[in-house]
N, C-alpha and C positions, 0 to 999 in steps of 0.2 A: 392511637385508632386513627389519626390524620393520614400519619404517614402511612398506613397499608391503604387508605381511601384513594391517597394520592398516588400511589403503585398502581394500584388495580386498573385505574382510570388511562393508563397508558397502555396497558398489556393486553393481550389475549387471554383469558383466563383459561388454565389447564383442570377439568374437573374430573374427580374421579368418581365412577357412578356404580353401585353395585347389581345393576339388572339391565336387562334391554330397554324395559319399558321406559327405566329414567333416560336411558341413551336417547330415545324418540323425542321424550317430552320434554329436552332440552336443546335439541337439533335445531329448533330456529329461535334461539337466543343470541342475540348480537354479542359479538367478542367471547365467545366460549367455545372451548374444543373439550369435549368429553373423552375419556379413555374409560372402560369398562374394566371392572377388576370383578374377581371372583372370590368373595369372603373366606377367609381360610385357606387361602392359596396366596404364594408368593403377589407380589404387585408386580405388573406390566410394567416393565423398564422405562417404556414411553411415558408411566404414569408417576414416576420417582420424584418429577420436577412439580406434580400439581399444587396448584395453589387453595384447590378446596378439595375437601370430602365429605360424600354422603356415605355415612355408614349404613348398613344395612338393617332395616326397621327390625328392633327388639334383638339385636345380634348378641350374642354371649361373649364376644371375645374380648379380651382387653384393649381397649383402646389404644391404650400406650403402647404397645406392640408396633401397631399400624404408624402413630405420629411417629416414631423412632424412625421411621423411613422416607418421612416426606421433611425435607429440611426447610423447602421454602411455603409450607403450610401458613395459609392467612386465615381460613374459615372454615370450621366445621357445621354443616347443614344438615342438621336430623331430619329423618322422615317420622318421627314421632314428636308428639305434645311433651313428653316428659323426658328431663334431662338428667335423671339422678344418675345413670351409669355412666355420666361425663365430667360430674362435676368434680373439679379438682384433678383431674386426670387431661384435660385440654392443655397444652403448653403456653407459659406465659406469651403473651402479644398474640395468642390467636383467639379468634371471637368464636364464637358457638351462637348457634341460631336454631331455635325449635321449629316444629312443624304446625305450630298453636294455629286453630283453625280449620285444620284439615278433618280430625276425627272426633269434635264434639258433638255434632248433631247425630253421628252413629252411637257415641256411648250414652247420648241422654237417650237416645230412642231405647236402649236396652235397658236403662232404668226405667222408664215407662212401662216398658214390657214385664220386667220383674215385679214391679209394684202392682201391674194389673193379673199376673200370674198368682200372686198372694192373697192377694184381696179376692179377688173373683174365685178363687181356688179351682183353677184350672189343672194343676196337676191332681187334685183329688179327685175330680172328675174324668180325667184321664184313666187312672188309676181303675176308677169303678167300670169306664167302657171296658177296659182289657178283663174284669173281671166279670164282666157281662149285667151289671148290678146297676139299677135306676135309682141314683141315689140323689133323688130330689130334696134339696134344702137351698134355704136363702142364705147370701154371703154378705161379707161387707163390699165396700166400694169406695174408690179414688176419690170420687165427687165430694168436696167440702172438706178433705184432707189437709193439715198445715204442715209442709215441708220446709225443713230448714237445709239448706245447700252449704256446706260447708268448702268452699272454692268458689271464688267470685269472677273467675275467667271466662273462658269463651266455654267451658263445659259447664260451668252453672247458668251462664247465660242461655245456651241453648234449651238446658233443663225446664229452666223458668220459663220459656215459649214454651216449650210442649206440654207444659202442667196448665197452664191456664184455659185451654181449649176443654179440660176434664173439670173445671171449675173447683181446680186445688189452689191453692195459695202460697206461694214461694217466697220466702225471705232468705238472702243471700249473706255469705259471713265470709269475708277477705281478712287478711293477714292483719290490715288497721283499717279503719273505720273510713268510710268516706260517703260521700250522700247517695242514697239508697242504698248502702252495705254496712251490715255492722262487722266492727271487729272482732277478731280471735278473744280478746281477752271478754267478752262480753257472753261467752259459750255456756257457761255455769249458770245463769242467769236464762239464757233461751234456750237451753235442751229442754227442762222441765214442759214446756209449753207447746211441744212438736208431737204431731203423729208420726211422724218419718225424717230421718236425719241421713244426708246425703254427704258421703265423703268424695270432692272431687277436687282436692287439693294437693298440690305438688308434693312428691317424695322429697322431703329434707331431711338434716337431723333434727330441726325444728318442729318438724310433724310426725318424726317416728313416735308410734305408740302415742300420737295424739289423742287417738279414743281407745282410753286404758279403763280399768275399771272405775276409776270415779267419773270418768264422762261417761261410760253406759249408767253406772247407777245412778247419776242425772235425769236419764231419760224417763220420760214417763211410760207408766205400765203398759203393756202390750205393742208400744212403739215397733218400728221398721229402722234398723242401719242398713242403710243401702253403701258398700265401697265399689267404687268403680275408680277409684284412685290406684293406690297399689298396696299391697298385704300390709308390710310394716307399719303404715298408717294406725293399722288396730293392735292392740294386744291381744292375738290370737286366745290364749289361754284365759283370759277376761271374758273373751266373746262367748266362749265354749261354755263358761261358767253360767252366763245369763242365759244362753239358747236352753242348756239343760234344765235349768230352773224352769222354764218356760215363759219367763217375765216377757223377754223381749225374742223378736223375730229378726232375720237377717236375708240379705239379699247380695250375695259375694261373686263377684268377679275377676277377684283377684284376691289371694291369701298369702300367709307368711306362714310355713315355707309354700314355695309353687316350684314346681306342680306338689299336689300331697301326695304324701307316702300313702301306701295301700291300708296302713292300720291308724291313719290320723282320725281322731275323735270326731272333725267336722264332718267327716262323710256319714255319721251316723246322730248327727245333732240335729233334735228336733228344731221345727220350725225355720229350717233354712233352704234358701234358693241358691242353686251355686250352679256358674258356668265356669269354664275352662279358659278366662282372659280371653273372650272372644267379642268384648263391649264393640270395639272399632274393627272388627275384622268381617267385612261384609262386604259386598259387592259394591265395585266402584272405591274401594278405599284408596288402592293405589291413584287414581285419576285425580282425587281430593287431596293425596298427599302430594303429589308431582305439581298439582296445579301452586300450590304454596310455596313449594321449594322453586321451582320456575321464577316464580316473581321476586324470591329472596336474593336468588343468584343473579336476574337480571339488574335489581337494583346493585348488587355490591360489584359487576360488571361495568356498571355506570361511574363506579366510584362513590355511591350512596351506601348509608347504614342500612343493614337489613335491619327488617321491622321486630322480628321477634327474637331479639338478642337477649341473652340470660346475661344477666348481671350479678357478680358478687357470688352469693351463694343461693341463689334462686329463688 
């Protein structure tokens, strides 16, 4: 690490950027030269000596195909907060930095909207409107609900802040316990006490099917599962069984598999609010992402360590 930082402190960095928006965002960073590339096409010759690569957001390309063409690569700077597509694929000695802090507010906003839609039955009323039926009835409310947030990073903190004005209470769970945060090992005792369980945890082998049949069975009757993390964090078959029984409800922005095939049982599962991985896809997302990226690369260009580095297995 020290060798890399000493190296970058004395040269102009070449940064491969996947879009013109990024070229403009990095144009004022001292010590940085940007080279635009088109994902899926051969890298431009002037970018083959690049020290920094910014992969395209949610790109499905195997990154190892690109890494093999970049012998001087020192840093992979993501536009997403999730790094699961890159863990174990970045060459030894190359740093990996996420875009933590860019999309947390948008994803937390989606979770609030999903919960309001479920509790206040907005979709029920919309169907009644289409049918020209005046379906007057009372609904549930987010007020007073106890929300367990599994994932105590930026996403979890952003959601906690947004829940409080609705008079709901939030409890955070992290990988390990710390002040104000419960440890993941406490989940079996915590789950039965909450009206809502939100999954905002990173996708790793440790969190794959974290929410399995046992996890779901521990949730209280009528509770809502919210997944804004990654689809494989949830055992889909186990969730379908709970939804079909009517015991639990769910709001999903991510699924496993994704996208859902047309004959998948989630399409018709009762008690489900479903969106197609759009929680962070809203106006201003590019500005927010590149604000984080610009700061990370500016630090790196000055010989400092990026703040959002991924260590070990995330």
